[in-house]
C-alpha positions as CSV (number, residue, x, y, z in Angstrom):
1,M,61.4,93.3,80.9
2,F,62.1,96.2,83.1
3,Q,61.2,99.5,81.4
4,T,60.7,103.0,82.5
5,Q,59.7,105.9,80.2
6,I,60.0,109.6,80.5
7,F,57.8,111.9,78.5
8,E,59.4,115.3,78.0
9,K,58.3,118.4,76.2
10,K,57.2,118.0,72.6
11,E,60.4,119.4,71.1
12,R,62.5,117.0,73.1
13,P,63.0,113.3,72.3
14,R,61.1,110.7,74.3
15,L,63.5,108.3,76.1
16,K,63.2,104.9,77.7
17,V,65.5,102.7,79.6
18,E,65.8,98.9,79.3
19,F,68.2,96.0,79.7
20,A,69.7,94.5,76.6
21,A,67.8,91.4,75.6
22,T,69.6,90.4,72.4
23,R,73.1,90.3,70.9
24,E,72.1,93.2,68.6
25,D,71.1,95.3,71.7
26,V,74.6,94.7,73.1
27,L,76.2,95.6,69.8
28,E,74.3,98.9,69.8
29,A,75.8,99.7,73.2
30,Q,79.2,98.8,72.1
31,R,78.9,101.0,69.0
32,L,78.0,104.0,71.2
33,R,80.9,103.3,73.5
34,W,83.3,103.3,70.5
35,R,81.8,106.6,69.3
36,V,82.2,108.3,72.6
37,F,85.4,106.7,74.0
38,A,87.5,106.2,70.8
39,E,86.2,108.8,68.3
40,E,85.3,111.6,70.7
41,F,87.8,111.2,73.5
42,G,90.6,109.4,71.6
43,A,90.9,106.3,73.8
44,R,93.0,103.4,72.5
45,L,90.5,100.6,72.7
46,Q,91.6,97.0,72.4
47,S,88.9,95.6,70.1
48,D,88.9,92.9,67.4
49,V,86.2,94.7,65.5
50,P,86.6,98.4,64.4
51,G,83.8,100.6,65.5
52,I,82.8,98.2,68.3
53,D,84.1,98.6,71.9
54,Q,84.2,95.0,73.3
55,D,86.2,93.1,75.8
56,Q,86.3,89.9,77.8
57,Y,83.8,91.3,80.4
58,D,80.9,92.1,78.1
59,P,79.5,88.5,77.8
60,F,79.2,88.4,81.6
61,C,77.5,91.8,82.0
62,E,74.0,93.1,81.9
63,H,73.9,96.1,79.5
64,L,71.7,99.0,80.4
65,L,70.4,101.1,77.5
66,V,68.6,104.4,77.0
67,R,66.8,104.7,73.7
68,N,65.2,107.4,71.7
69,T,61.7,105.9,71.3
70,A,61.1,107.7,67.9
71,T,64.3,106.4,66.2
72,G,65.2,103.4,68.3
73,E,68.8,104.7,68.7
74,V,70.7,103.8,71.8
75,V,71.9,107.1,73.3
76,G,73.1,106.1,76.7
77,T,74.5,103.0,78.3
78,Y,76.0,101.4,81.4
79,R,77.3,97.9,81.9
80,I,76.8,96.0,85.1
81,L,78.9,93.1,86.4
82,G,77.5,91.3,89.4
83,G,80.0,89.8,92.0
84,D,79.2,86.2,91.2
85,R,79.5,86.6,87.5
86,S,82.8,88.5,88.0
87,L,84.3,85.1,88.9
88,E,83.3,83.7,85.5
89,A,84.8,86.8,83.8
90,G,88.1,86.4,85.6
91,G,87.4,89.2,88.1
92,F,86.0,92.7,88.1
93,Y,87.2,95.1,85.4
94,S,88.5,97.3,88.2
95,E,90.9,94.5,89.2
96,T,92.9,95.3,86.0
97,E,93.7,98.7,87.6
98,F,93.6,98.0,91.3
99,D,94.6,95.4,93.9
100,L,91.2,94.7,95.5
101,T,92.5,92.2,98.1
102,R,90.9,94.0,101.1
103,I,87.4,93.8,99.6
104,T,87.3,90.5,97.7
105,H,85.5,88.8,100.6
106,M,82.6,91.1,99.8
107,R,82.5,90.1,96.1
108,S,79.1,88.4,96.2
109,Q,77.5,91.6,97.6
110,I,79.0,93.9,95.0
111,M,77.7,95.3,91.7
112,E,80.4,96.9,89.5
113,M,79.3,99.7,87.2
114,G,81.3,100.6,84.2
115,R,81.6,101.8,80.6
116,A,79.1,104.6,81.2
117,C,78.6,106.9,78.3
118,V,76.0,109.2,76.7
119,H,75.6,110.3,73.1
120,P,76.8,114.0,72.9
121,D,73.3,115.1,71.7
122,Y,71.6,113.6,74.8
123,R,73.8,114.7,77.7
124,S,70.9,115.9,79.8
125,G,69.4,115.2,83.2
126,A,66.7,113.0,81.7
127,T,69.3,110.6,80.2
128,I,71.2,110.3,83.5
129,T,68.0,109.9,85.5
130,L,66.9,107.0,83.4
131,L,70.3,105.3,83.6
132,W,70.3,105.6,87.4
133,A,66.7,104.2,87.5
134,G,68.0,101.2,85.6
135,L,70.7,100.8,88.2
136,A,68.2,101.0,91.0
137,D,66.2,98.2,89.4
138,F,69.2,95.9,89.2
139,I,70.0,96.7,92.9
140,L,66.5,95.6,93.9
141,R,66.4,92.5,91.8
142,N,69.8,91.3,93.0
143,N,69.9,92.5,96.6
144,V,73.1,94.4,96.0
145,Q,74.8,95.7,99.1
146,Y,77.6,97.7,97.5
147,L,78.1,99.6,94.2
148,L,81.7,99.7,92.9
149,G,83.1,101.5,89.9
150,C,86.0,103.5,88.5
151,A,85.4,107.2,88.0
152,S,87.7,108.9,85.5
153,V,89.5,112.3,85.7
154,P,91.0,113.6,82.4
155,M,94.8,113.7,82.1
156,H,95.0,116.5,79.5
157,D,97.5,118.4,81.6
158,G,99.7,115.5,82.5
159,G,97.9,114.7,85.7
160,Q,98.0,118.0,87.6
161,Y,94.2,118.3,87.7
162,A,93.7,114.7,88.6
163,A,96.2,115.0,91.5
164,A,94.4,118.2,92.7
165,V,91.0,116.4,92.6
166,F,92.4,113.5,94.7
167,R,94.0,115.8,97.2
168,R,90.7,117.5,97.7
169,L,88.8,114.2,98.1
170,E,91.5,112.8,100.3
171,R,90.6,115.3,103.1
172,D,87.1,114.0,103.9
173,R,85.9,111.5,101.2
174,M,88.0,108.5,101.8
175,G,86.4,105.2,102.8
176,P,87.5,103.1,105.8
177,A,90.9,101.5,105.8
178,E,89.4,98.0,105.3
179,W,88.2,99.1,101.9
180,R,91.5,100.5,100.8
181,V,92.6,99.5,97.3
182,F,96.0,100.0,95.7
183,P,96.6,101.1,92.1
184,K,98.7,98.8,89.9
185,C,99.8,101.8,87.7
186,R,100.0,104.5,90.3
187,L,99.7,108.2,89.5
188,P,102.9,109.8,90.9
189,L,101.1,112.2,93.2
190,E,104.3,113.4,94.9
191,K,105.6,114.8,91.5
192,L,102.3,116.6,90.7
193,T,101.7,120.0,92.2
194,G,98.0,120.6,91.4
195,E,96.2,122.7,94.0
196,D,93.6,121.0,96.2
197,S,91.0,123.6,95.3
198,A,90.2,121.9,92.0
199,D,86.5,121.5,91.0
200,I,85.3,117.9,91.3
201,P,84.1,116.4,87.9
202,A,80.3,116.4,87.8
203,L,79.7,112.6,87.7
204,I,82.1,112.0,90.6
205,R,80.3,114.8,92.5
206,A,77.0,113.1,91.9
207,Y,78.2,109.8,93.2
208,L,79.6,111.5,96.3
209,R,76.4,113.3,97.0
210,I,74.4,110.0,97.2
211,G,77.0,108.6,99.6
212,A,79.9,107.1,97.7
213,V,83.5,107.2,99.1
214,V,86.9,107.0,97.5
215,C,88.8,103.7,98.2
216,G,92.4,104.8,97.4
217,E,94.8,106.7,95.3
218,P,94.2,107.1,91.6
219,A,95.4,104.7,88.9
220,W,96.6,105.8,85.5
221,D,94.8,104.2,82.6
222,P,97.1,104.7,79.6
223,D,94.5,103.5,77.0
224,F,92.0,106.2,78.1
225,N,94.6,108.6,79.3
226,T,92.7,109.2,82.5
227,A,93.3,108.9,86.2
228,D,90.8,106.5,87.7
229,L,89.5,106.6,91.2
230,L,87.7,103.6,92.6
231,L,84.5,104.5,94.4
232,M,82.4,102.4,96.7
233,L,78.8,103.1,97.7
234,P,76.9,101.0,100.4
235,T,73.3,100.9,99.2
236,S,72.2,101.1,102.9
237,K,74.0,104.5,103.1
238,I,72.4,106.2,100.1
239,D,71.6,109.8,100.9
240,H,67.8,110.1,100.5
241,R,67.8,113.7,99.3
242,Y,70.0,113.2,96.2
243,A,68.8,109.6,95.5
244,R,65.2,110.8,95.2
245,H,66.4,113.4,92.6
246,F,68.0,110.8,90.5
247,L,66.0,107.6,91.1
248,G,62.6,108.8,92.2
249,S,61.0,108.4,95.6
250,A,59.4,105.0,95.0
251,E,62.7,103.4,94.0
252,V,64.6,104.9,96.9
253,D,62.0,103.8,99.4
254,R,62.2,100.2,98.1
255,I,66.0,100.2,98.2
256,L,66.3,101.7,101.7
């Protein structure tokens, strides 16, 4: 089983990354997702089991976990849905928010990332580095050509900030027209007056730095009350400088 470990200073927890191997592993990730999305951020999650964030896509995904090696607690997670398995799941999760007609012919080459979250006590560079190392391992094992995923912008002000973020990205971070997607529940940008000087959220900024592009206008997700942007990253275009920071030189050299 793939496993990478980071040894930090004595006063900091030791962390490791691995892929879920059992049903209990997946449940641990789902409990963390509930804690972060529902309890911390107030998302209205459609789950049959209180305290567990689960949906139709989970059985078809690989679940990436970061654990505290001393306690065994799962403190970070991503879920990964490969293109071929997305057909069994009824589509990518992002297809619930966007019309992906223009890129569905690329499905077998795509890896969709989603449900990323980190325990509030572990929101550090080490946790993110390990999660991204796990993603790199999946890319290598499955010859992934494109990464796809929704990146969320909070809607605490009714969408002004989200509109401002998109306007800033629209200037020079849009992907080619053949990758354009269309939101099913569109954010009414023309009614929002946010300035285009808004700061880009940190996670979106990190994706952009390694080479991701925006595929279209944001969709409104009423359950999470966020504006979601769909990002696409060709693995062949990953920026070496930033990828080495997050993934390590060995992993980057193997991917590229």
